[in-house]
N, C-alpha and C positions, 0 to 999 in steps of 0.2 A: 728981320729976316734971316733963316738959317742958310747957312752955307751950302748945305746938300738940296736944299729945294728950292732956293730963289726967293725972289720978293712975290710971286703971285703960284698959289697949290694948284689953281687951276693950269697954268701955264705947264708947272712939274708935270702934272697927271697926264697932260696930252703930249709932250716931247716922251717920258716915259713908255707910254704906250704905244707911239707911232715909231720911236726911233732908239726904244733902250729894251726892245723885246728879243728881236733875231738873235742867233748867234753870232759870232763877227765873221765877217769875209764868205758871205754866201754870193753867188751870183746876182747883176741887178734885177733878175725878174722878179726876186722876192722882196716886196714891197708893200708895206702896211698903209692901208688907208681906212678912214673911218671907224676904226675902233674906238677912238676915243669918244666920238659921237655915239656912239651903241652904250658906252659906259656912262653917259652923262645922267641918266637917271639914279643910278647906283650911287655915282660919285656927288651928288648933290644931295642926297638923303643919307650920307654916310652908311647905305645899305651893302654888308657884306654878303658876298654871294657863295662863300665856301659852305658846302653844304655835304655833298657826295667826294667820296676821293676820286681823284682823275690821275692821271697819267701823263706824262711831257713825251713830246716828240724827240726823238734823239737823232744828233747826227755826229758821227765818227769821222773825225776831221785828223789831218797828218800834223805832225809836228817835226823839229829838227832831230837829225839824230836816228830817225826812224821809229819815233814812238807815237802815241796816239793820243788824242784828246777827246773826250765825250761831251759834247754839250748836248743841252735839252731844251726845248722850246715849251714851257709849261702850258698847260689850258690856260685861255685868257682870263678864265676867272681869277686866277693866281695874278694876274697882273692888275686887275680892276681891284683886287682886295689889297695888293700891297700899296698901291696909290692910296686908295683910303686910310689905310694903317699910316703910312709914314707922313701924310699930311696931318692926320689926327694927332698923333705925337711927335711933330716935329720938333719941337722946341726940347723935349726931354731927351729925343735922342741927339739932339746938336749938342746939348750938354754934355751928353756921355761921349760922343766923337771929340770934344773939346779937352779929354783927358789925354789925347796925344794930336793935339791941333795944329803942330807943324810938322807931324809926321808926313812922309812921303805918299802913302795912302789915303792921306785925308781928302775925301771925296769932294767935291765941287759941282756946283749944278752949272751944265753949260746949255744955254738959252740959244746958241746958232747952231752952225751945221755940225754934224756927226753924233757921235753918242752923247744922252745928256749928262752923266756922270763921268767927271774926270778926275783923274788920280795922277800923280808923277809920271811920265815915261821912263822908259829904263836908261835912256842917255841922261835924263834929267836926275834920276835916282844915284847914277853912277858918280855923276859930276857933285852932288850932295855928300856921296860917300868919301869921296875922295877929300872933301874940305872938311866934314865932321871928323873924319878918323887919321887925319893928317899926323896929330901928335901920339895916336897909338903905336906903341912897338910891336903887338900883337893883333889878330884880326880872328875872331871868332865868326864863321859863316855856318850857316843850317838854312832849313826851310821846314815847313810844316809838311808833313807827309800827307799827300792827297787830301789838301786842305779843304776844298770845295765839298769834294766826294765823303769826306770822311767827318763834317760836323754834327755833331748830336745835335736836334731841332730841341731840345729842352735846355741846351745849354745858352739859345740866344736869352731866354729869362735868366740863367745864371750871370751872363755878362750886363744884363741892365739892371738887375736887381740884387744880387747876389745870389750866391746857392741856397743859403738857409732860408731867406726869406722867400725866394722862387719856389723852394721845396713846400713851406707852410701854405702856399694858396697857388694850387695847380689848375684854378677854373679857367678856363678859355675866356670867360667874359668879365674876369677880376679887371676892377677900375685901378686897383693900386700895383699889380704885375702884369702891368698890360700885355708884357713881352710874351704871356701865353696865348695871346689872340695870334702874333705873328708866328710862333710854335705852331699852331694849328695850321695857320694858313700854309705853309711849307711842309708841312706832314701831308696835308689833302693834297697837295701837288704831285707827290709821289707815293699816291695810292695808300697813303696812311703811314709809310715807312719813317722813322726817327733818324736815320742815317743819310746823311748828303743834304746838299740845298742844290737846284738846278746852277748848273753852268752855263752862262750865256747871258742871262736879263741881267740889267744894270740894277736892277732890286737887288740881286745875289751880292754884287758888289758892296751894297750897303751893309746886308745882313752880315757878312765875312768881315767886316771892318767892326761892326760892333762888336763881334768876339776879339778879334786882333788887337783893339784897343785895349780890350781889358786885360790881354795878354802883355803889351807893353807895360801897363799901368802897374799889373801884378809885379812884374820885374823890377820896374823902378821902387816900388815898396820896400823889397826885400834888398835892394841893392844902391837905394840912393838916387838923386834925380840928375845927378852929373857924369854918370855914365854913357858914352857915347853907343846909342844905340839908334840902328836905323832899318824900318821894315817896309818894304814894299809887298805888298798883301802876303806872301807867304815867305818870301826871301828876307832873311835875318842877318845883319851884321852886329858885331858888337865889338867895341876896341878896348884893349888891356895893355897896360904897361909891362907886365911879365907872366910867365906862363902861368902860374899858381893862379893870379888874377883872371887868366884867361878859362883855364878849366873849372874854376868856380862859377865863373857867368855862364859857361856852358850848361853846367849841373842846374842853375838858376832858371834858365829860360826855358829847360828841358822841363823842369818842376811847373812854371808858369803855363806851358801848354798844355800838360797833362791835366790842369786844373779843370780843364774845359773838356776831356774826353779826346784830346787829340794827342799826336807825337810827333818828335822830329824826325826826318827821313835821315838815317843815319849813314845811307849811301853818298849823301852829298853835304856831310858834315864834316868841318874840316877846322884846326887850328893852324893858322899860318903867321909867318913874319909880314908885317904890312909892306916889305921891300919885295915879297913875292905875290901880293895881290895885284897884279898889274892885268892889264888889256892885251889880247894880242894885236899883233900890227898888220895882219893882213888886208883888212878894209883899206887902209891907208895906200897899201900896194896895189890892189884891184883898182880903186878910184883914181889915183895919178896914172894909172898907165891906160886905163880907158880914157881918162882925158888926153891924154896924150894922142893916142888912135883918133879920137875926134877933132885935132886941130891940124891931122894930116890930110892931104889931099892925095888919097890912096887910089884913085879911079885907074890911073894907068900904071901904079908904083907896084910892080911886082913883089919887091922885097917886104915893103910894108904890109902886103896882103898875106904873104907867108909868114911873117911875124906874128900879125893876127890870129892866123889859125893857131900857131904854138900857142900863143896866149890863152885862146878860149881852151884849147887842150890841157894846159897848165891849171886853169880854173877849176875843170872835171877832176882834174888829178888831185888837186887840193882837197877837193868835197869828199873823195873817195878815200885818200889817206887820213883825214882828219874825221871820218864819218859823220860829215857835216852838211847837209843840203843846203843850209842858210848861207852858205858861201856862192853857191849857185846863186841863190834868191837875190843876194847883194849884188852879185854882179849884174844881172840883168834889170835889177833896179836902176843901177849905173848909166848902162847902157842906155836906158829909157830917159834917164837924167839928162845925158848928154845929147840925144837926140840922133842915134848914128845909125838906126835900124836901116833908112832907106840908103845909106850909102854902103853898107855892108849885106845888106840882107841874101844876097847868095850864099855868104860866110856863116852867117847866123841863123839862116834858116835850118841846118842840119844841127846847129848846136843847141837850138831849140828843141828838135824833136829828139836828141840823147839827152838834153835835161827832162823832157817828159818821159820818158820811158825809164829811164835810169836813177832819176832823182824824182820821183813822184809828188814830191812835197811842194814843187816847183809849178803844178799842174795851172793854180790859180792864175799865175805871174803868164805864163805859155799861152794860156786860152785868151786872156787879155791882150796879148801884143797880137795874135794871128786875127782876133775879131776886129782890130783897130788895124791892121795892116789889110784886110780883105776889104775893109770899109773905104779905105785910103786909095790902094792900088789894086787890090786883089790878090789872093794866094792860089797854091794848086790845091784846089779843094780835095780831089781823090786823094792825095797825097796825106793830107791831114783826116780825112776820113779814117783812112787806114791806121793813121798814128792814135787816133780816137779809140776806134775799135780795138785796137791791140790793148791798149791800157785799160778799157773799160773791163774786157774779158779777164784781164788778170785781178783787176782792184774789185771787181762786182764779187770775185769769189769769195773774196776775203770781207766783204763787207764794209770795205774803204771808202765812206760816203763822198770824201771831199776830191777825190782825184776823179770819182766815175761823175760827181756833179760838174764838176768845170769841164770836163771832157763832152759831157752831154749839151753844157751851155755852148761851147765852141761849135759843137754840129749845128745847133738851132741857128746860131749865127751865118754858118756857112750853108744853111737850108738843105743839110744832107740827113738821111734817114738811118734807122739803126735796124738791126736785123733782130728777128722774132726770138731768137735763142738769147740775145743780150737782154733783150727785155724780161725776157721770163726767168732769168738770172737775177737781174736787179730787181724784179718785184718780192723775189725769195729772200734775197740777203741784204739788201740795201735799205735805207732809212726813207722814213716817208717824205721829207724834202726831195730825195734823188727821185724816188718815184712819182712825185709831180711832175718835176720836170721832165722825165721819161715820156710821162703822158703827151706833154705838150709837143715835145720831139717828133713822137710819133704822127699826131694830128697836125702838126707845122708842114711836115715833110712829105713827100710822096710816096708813103709805104704802101708796099704790095698785099699788105695782109691786114687782117682784122687784130685789135687790142686785144689781149687775153683779158677779158673783164671779169670772168669767173675765178681767175686765180685771183684778181685784185680784190674782188666783193669777199671771198673767202677771208683773205687777209684783214679787211675792215672790221668785219662780225658786226654784231646785230647793235650794240650801243657805242657806237663809233667815237662820238664825240667826248666821251668821258674815258678814251684810250689812248693810246699813243701813236695812232693815225689819225687823231682829230683834223689835222691841216689837209691832209690828204683826202681825206672824207668830204670836207668842208667844200675845197675848191673842185673836187672831182664831181660834185653835184652843180656848183653856182658856174663853172666854165667848160667843164669837157663832157657834159651831156650823162652823166652818173644820175639816175634817180633816186638820191639818198636824203632828199629833204625831211621826211618823216622819220626816220632813224636818227638824222642829224639833230634833230630838236627835242630829242630825248635828254633827261638828264639835268638842266637848269633852263630856266627862262631866258636868260642871257642870251642863248644860242638863237632865240626868236629875235633879239634886239640886235644881234649883230646882221641877221638878215634884212632887216625890216631897215637898217641904215645902210646897207649895200658895204658892211665891211669886207675889205680883201685883204690876204696875205699873198697873191701873186699877181703879177702884172705880164700880161703876154705878151705886149709891146714896148715892154721897157728896152731902152737904148742902153750899150754901156757906159758906165757912168761919166766916161771922158767925152761921150757925144751929147750928152743931157742938155746941154745949154749950145749947141752947135746946131745954127739954123742950118747951114748948108751940107751937114753931115760930112765933111770933108775938112775941116780946120782944125781937128784936133790933133795939138804937137806933140802930146803924151800919150802912151797906150795905157799906162799903169797910173791910176787915180792916187792922189796923195792922202796920209793919214789912216792907213788900213793896217789890220794886222797888230790892235791893240795887245791882245792876248799871248801873241807870239814873241819869240825871244826878239831882243832889240837891234839884232845885227840885221834881221830881215828888212825891215823900213826903219826909215829914220822919220821922227816927229816933222809933221807939214811938210814933207819933202825937203827941209832945210839939210846942207851939210852940217856934219857934226865937228866942230873943232876939234875934238880928241881923235877924229880919224883923220 
């Protein structure tokens, strides 16, 4: 059994195709069904589908500190081919990954709920870092600049086989330099480009770790195996006894990274005394304060209610001063954990609105809370429609998909329509995931205008399933009345198999996650599901919903 694939390659392929494909943290309507069934023929015969170049569906998501992250959902043929490749060469890849077998990024297969590939969470990584670097006087801190986006696809073979051997045999079908096949699969998934790998699919976690392990190994060859080195994906920490060693290690890790046509992020690179490598205290303060309020009966306590309002303002103030929206998200998670929405709703609703408008990275949490509250007790739908429209109008102009998509999903939950001008702006500037949900909101609500089909059809083009709007074209045909099947079947026989097996990437009737197993539709205790945000920074969500002792 290999660690990253488990005991059964068939289960591995099914889990990767159904649960390891979508970008992180999409609304629950984005759900995959029967993709594995459509792929069984190719999987059982090890028949690679990669032939024509394809493009991935992009999703522009918010990050803390006003930054953005671009996810890409590659064409389904990429996922099928990766399933075949990693199953066929699992023992060789597992042996390669064992070069850093105890590293925080070491991928393990998860056949339960959630993503199929698991690595250490950020809190686990920080605990490990404190333990392994405890004897070090200095800490080298760096990361790989735009890691996934900058990976040179040919370096996949360099990592697996060595640069010299890989350059001697560049054939895609080489039996000895089998990494060339994966190189081709990745290139074909991004229209033939050799720079970058898709951000989002769990297969990309495996691909990046193939290179990351080689970086670790190269550093240890040059510096010995006892130097404390820790890497979580692209975040790297190295312990040193003195400044001279620290500078030497920094030069060495830079050289190791450059061996694969990558570089460090100089703006995030520093050498600091270990006594300065500390975590902020604000999560402790916020959690303790919210816990205190949750224990109070403030129904008729005017002073406690006034204190709570000031505390909410202080959270927003801290987020503004630190330029860190993660503070607001952390507070929202703790409010949900302590189940105080109902007690404080009249005070918390304005706080939620301010969070959505002023800290748009929080929109996914806000939408979840409003959808939960609507099903449990009801909300002022007209008020929240205005909030959504204002946010959509601003975010759609910039193509900020995540803010728009969660606002749209909230409107769908509330049964509210969206204006024609906003629809046109979304089609023009937002990604295919957003446009697909916009289609649903239009058809699910009492819209008084016809959907602008001509604009959407012009965007989709003549060979849609090979382009960046493939998911939009496929579901627009299957579920929303667009007659696109003949166009959708161009490019690969696998697309016919998807139709034949009723493969779906969108579930119009999907409930919010917290209500999925709620027969009555009213008993969900929490608004925000556990275990979301694996790609996000560690203060946004704590693993498995558990309290972190460090906080």
